[in-house]
C-alpha positions as CSV (number, residue, x, y, z in Angstrom):
1,X,21.6,66.9,47.5
2,X,24.8,65.9,45.7
3,X,28.3,67.2,46.6
4,X,28.3,69.4,43.4
5,X,25.0,71.0,44.3
6,X,26.2,71.8,47.8
7,X,29.4,73.4,46.4
8,X,27.4,75.5,44.0
9,X,25.0,76.6,46.7
10,X,27.8,77.5,49.1
11,X,29.5,79.5,46.3
12,X,26.3,81.6,45.9
13,X,26.0,82.3,49.6
14,X,29.7,82.9,50.3
15,X,30.2,86.1,52.3
16,X,33.3,88.2,51.8
17,X,34.7,89.7,55.0
18,X,37.3,89.2,57.7
19,X,39.4,86.1,57.0
20,X,37.1,85.4,54.0
21,X,38.8,86.8,50.9
22,X,36.9,86.8,47.5
23,X,37.1,83.4,45.8
24,X,39.1,84.8,42.9
25,X,41.8,86.3,45.3
26,X,42.3,83.0,47.3
27,X,45.4,80.9,46.8
28,X,45.0,78.2,44.1
29,X,45.1,74.7,45.6
30,X,48.4,73.0,44.9
31,X,50.2,76.3,44.0
32,X,52.6,78.0,46.4
33,X,51.7,81.4,47.8
34,X,55.4,82.2,47.6
35,X,56.6,80.9,44.2
36,X,60.1,82.4,44.3
37,X,60.7,81.3,47.9
38,X,62.5,83.1,50.6
39,X,65.1,85.5,49.2
40,X,68.7,84.6,49.9
41,X,70.5,86.5,52.6
42,X,72.6,89.3,51.3
43,X,76.2,89.0,52.7
44,X,76.7,91.2,55.7
45,X,80.0,92.9,56.5
46,X,81.1,90.2,59.0
47,X,80.7,87.3,56.5
48,X,82.1,89.3,53.7
49,X,85.2,90.3,55.7
50,X,85.6,86.7,57.0
51,X,85.5,85.4,53.4
52,X,88.1,87.9,52.2
53,X,90.4,87.2,55.1
54,X,90.2,83.5,54.5
55,X,91.4,83.9,50.9
56,X,94.8,82.3,50.3
57,X,97.9,84.2,49.0
58,X,101.4,83.1,48.0
59,X,104.3,84.5,50.0
60,X,108.0,83.9,50.4
61,X,109.1,83.2,54.0
62,X,112.8,82.3,54.8
63,X,113.4,81.7,51.1
64,X,110.4,79.2,50.8
65,X,107.2,79.9,49.0
66,X,104.2,79.3,51.2
67,X,100.4,79.7,50.8
68,X,98.8,81.3,53.8
69,X,95.5,83.2,54.4
70,X,95.3,87.0,54.1
71,X,94.5,87.1,57.8
72,X,97.7,85.2,58.7
73,X,99.7,87.5,56.5
74,X,98.2,90.6,58.2
75,X,99.0,89.2,61.6
76,X,102.6,88.4,60.6
77,X,103.1,91.9,59.2
78,X,101.6,93.4,62.3
79,X,103.8,91.5,64.7
80,X,106.9,92.1,62.5
81,X,106.2,95.8,62.6
82,X,105.8,95.7,66.4
83,X,109.1,93.9,66.8
84,X,110.9,96.5,64.7
85,X,109.7,99.3,67.0
86,X,106.4,100.6,65.4
87,X,104.6,101.9,68.5
88,X,101.1,101.7,67.1
89,X,101.6,98.1,65.9
90,X,103.0,97.2,69.4
91,X,99.9,98.7,71.1
92,X,97.6,96.8,68.7
93,X,99.4,93.5,69.3
94,X,99.2,94.0,73.1
95,X,95.5,94.9,72.9
96,X,94.8,91.8,70.8
97,X,96.8,89.6,73.2
98,X,94.9,91.1,76.2
99,X,91.6,90.4,74.5
100,X,92.6,86.8,73.8
101,X,93.6,86.3,77.4
102,X,90.3,87.8,78.6
103,X,88.3,85.5,76.3
104,X,90.2,82.5,77.6
105,X,89.5,83.5,81.2
106,X,85.8,83.9,80.4
107,X,85.7,80.4,78.9
108,X,87.6,79.0,81.9
109,X,85.1,80.6,84.2
110,X,82.1,79.4,82.2
111,X,83.6,75.8,82.2
112,X,82.8,75.6,86.0
113,X,79.1,76.5,85.5
114,X,76.9,73.7,84.6
115,X,73.4,75.1,84.2
116,X,72.8,76.9,80.8
117,X,70.7,79.7,82.3
118,X,73.5,80.4,84.9
119,X,76.1,80.5,82.1
120,X,73.9,83.0,80.2
121,X,73.6,85.2,83.3
122,X,77.4,85.1,83.9
123,X,78.1,85.9,80.2
124,X,75.7,88.9,80.3
125,X,77.3,90.2,83.5
126,X,80.8,89.9,82.0
127,X,79.7,91.7,78.8
128,X,78.1,94.5,80.8
129,X,81.3,94.9,82.9
130,X,83.4,95.0,79.7
131,X,81.2,97.5,77.9
132,X,80.7,99.8,80.9
133,X,84.3,100.4,81.8
134,X,86.8,100.5,78.9
135,X,89.2,102.6,81.0
136,X,89.3,99.9,83.7
137,X,90.2,97.2,81.2
138,X,93.2,99.3,79.9
139,X,94.5,100.0,83.4
140,X,94.2,96.4,84.5
141,X,96.0,95.3,81.4
142,X,98.8,97.8,82.0
143,X,99.0,96.5,85.6
144,X,99.2,92.9,84.4
145,X,102.1,93.7,82.1
146,X,104.2,95.3,84.9
């Protein structure tokens, strides 16, 4: 029996069922089952905000024209308002500084840990402590300042 005869015979006896779709519904050989490919990711709020904050703007500082990022301009304005006595701006700057110091302390702590699983356990514990007691973080920050 030739190869063609076996193919014709097997087509006639082909049973449709579980994991056996009808021949006309099967993927065509050499043609992708997903011709348009995976859809591109839509930008999320984090990436969109990051992109906007990275945009450059022109500003005049001490009589010189400079090009800086929008984020840098925002931070400069925030600090300048805090220096001039804006209480909310001052609180925000202090909170940001405390967050930066806490992150540095975490990185320093994680630097002593060598095993990756141990690092993950310590990071998880620190995150749980941070999220469970926001009042404790504010009081310890106030204690640090005095």
